[in-house]
C-alpha positions in Angstrom: 113.7 149.5 102.7 111.2 151.9 104.3 108.8 153.9 101.8 108.3 157.5 103.1 105.3 159.7 102.0 104.5 163.3 103.3 100.9 164.5 102.2 99.0 167.6 102.8 95.2 167.3 103.6 93.3 170.5 102.2 89.7 171.3 102.5 86.9 173.6 101.3 83.4 174.1 102.2 80.9 173.9 99.2 80.1 177.4 98.2 83.5 178.8 99.1 85.6 178.3 96.1 87.2 180.9 94.3 85.6 182.3 90.7 87.9 181.2 88.0 88.2 182.5 84.4 85.9 180.6 82.2 87.5 177.5 80.3 87.4 177.0 76.6 84.0 176.2 75.2 85.5 172.9 74.0 85.1 171.3 77.3 82.5 170.1 79.3 82.3 168.7 82.9 80.1 165.8 83.7 80.1 162.3 85.6 82.1 159.7 83.6 81.3 156.3 82.9 83.4 153.2 82.3 83.0 153.7 78.6 84.9 156.9 78.8 87.7 155.5 80.4 87.6 152.5 77.7 88.3 154.6 74.7 90.5 157.0 76.2 94.6 156.5 76.8 94.2 157.7 80.4 92.2 154.8 80.9 94.0 152.3 78.9 97.4 153.1 80.6 98.5 150.5 83.3 95.2 148.5 83.3 93.4 151.5 84.8 90.1 150.4 83.0 90.0 147.2 85.2 90.7 149.0 88.3 88.4 151.9 87.5 85.7 149.6 86.7 85.9 148.2 90.3 85.8 151.5 91.8 82.7 152.3 89.8 81.1 149.0 90.9 81.9 149.8 94.7 80.2 153.1 94.5 82.8 155.7 94.1 82.2 158.3 91.0 84.5 159.5 88.4 83.9 163.2 87.4 86.1 165.1 84.7 86.1 167.1 81.5 85.5 165.8 77.8 86.2 167.8 74.9 84.1 168.2 71.7 84.8 164.9 70.4 83.8 163.2 73.8 87.5 162.7 74.4 88.4 162.5 78.2 90.6 165.3 79.0 90.7 165.1 82.8 89.4 162.9 85.4 88.9 163.4 89.4 87.6 160.6 91.6 85.1 161.6 94.2 84.0 159.5 97.1 81.6 160.1 100.3 79.7 158.3 102.9 76.9 160.2 101.5 76.6 158.2 98.6 77.7 154.9 100.1 81.0 154.7 98.6 83.6 152.6 100.6 86.8 154.0 102.1 88.9 155.4 99.1 92.8 154.8 98.2 95.3 156.9 100.1 99.0 156.6 100.5 101.3 153.6 101.5 98.8 151.0 100.8 96.1 152.6 103.4 92.4 153.5 102.7 90.6 156.6 104.0 87.3 157.0 105.1 85.9 160.7 105.4 83.7 162.0 107.9 79.9 161.3 107.3 79.3 164.6 105.7 82.6 165.0 104.0 83.5 164.1 100.6 86.7 163.4 99.3 88.7 164.0 95.9 91.6 161.5 95.2 93.4 160.1 91.8 93.3 162.8 89.4 95.0 163.1 86.0 94.9 165.3 82.8 95.6 164.2 79.4 99.1 165.4 78.2 97.3 167.1 75.4 95.1 169.0 77.6 97.6 170.1 80.5 98.1 173.7 81.2 94.4 174.8 80.3 93.2 174.7 83.8 91.1 171.7 83.7 92.4 170.2 87.0 91.5 173.5 89.0 88.3 173.9 87.3 87.5 170.3 88.2 88.1 171.0 92.1 86.0 173.9 92.0 83.1 172.1 90.2 83.4 169.2 92.6 83.4 171.3 95.5 80.2 172.8 94.1 78.5 169.7 93.4 79.3 168.3 96.7 76.7 170.5 98.4 74.1 168.5 96.1 75.0 165.4 98.0 74.8 167.1 101.3 78.6 167.3 102.1 79.6 170.1 104.3 83.5 169.9 103.5 85.5 168.5 100.6 88.9 167.1 101.2 91.8 166.2 98.8 95.3 165.1 100.0 98.4 165.8 97.6 101.8 164.4 98.2 104.3 167.1 99.5 106.7 167.1 96.5 103.8 167.6 93.9 103.9 171.4 93.9 101.9 171.9 90.7 99.0 170.1 92.3 99.3 172.0 95.6 99.1 175.5 93.5 95.9 174.1 91.9 94.3 173.2 95.0 95.2 176.4 96.6 94.0 178.4 93.5 90.7 176.7 93.9 90.3 178.0 97.3 91.3 174.9 99.4 93.1 175.4 102.4 95.7 173.0 104.1 94.5 171.7 107.3 97.1 169.2 107.9 100.1 167.1 106.9 100.4 163.4 107.5 103.8 161.3 107.1 103.4 157.7 106.5 106.5 155.3 106.9 105.8 152.1 105.5 108.0 148.9 106.1 106.8 145.6 104.2 103.1 145.4 105.6 103.3 147.9 108.2 102.6 151.6 107.9 103.3 154.3 110.7 101.1 157.2 110.5 102.5 160.5 112.2 100.7 163.9 112.2 99.8 166.6 114.9 96.5 164.7 115.8 97.7 161.1 115.2 100.5 158.4 115.9 99.5 155.0 114.7 100.6 151.8 113.5 98.4 150.2 110.6 98.7 147.3 108.4 98.5 147.9 104.7 94.8 147.8 103.7 93.6 149.2 106.9 91.3 152.2 107.0 92.3 155.7 108.5 90.2 158.9 109.1 91.1 162.3 107.9 91.0 165.1 110.2 88.4 168.0 109.6 89.3 171.5 109.8 87.4 174.4 111.5 
């Protein structure tokens, strides 16, 4: 059976985000640690703590919102060659390497008790603004086409779609199709994201 995924690549330049209404004062945006995941149901589900521990050791960063009690409300993974992070997870078993002056947001999730409060959208804005501190000139995010709620938040934060990529996976072989790319790769291979203007 062939697995098929359509994803949209969106990007923004730091400082070009849209101003959003203020969040409730109960939330604080900060860099997350393994301890944040070890005490949260978001980290305990599906063995995420082990996987997240590995990501942190490799140099990926987790950012997100915690509530007044320190409970994890929302997380967004953040990677860039600027802070020596290796290629991050993409789709169909592939990894993605950003351009040397780009940052990449991936694997985002909001706790069910904190949904519908704009945390994801605000997190996208926060990370785009912080990316400039690392020297990134663009921030990118990839979203599955069918995830319309995520797409709406991405657009509401000021990101614009620059490309669509279709991946077909058959066992350990992945075919990638876009306007700029046609390639066959093996699972675990690294691809590069296109940069928009």
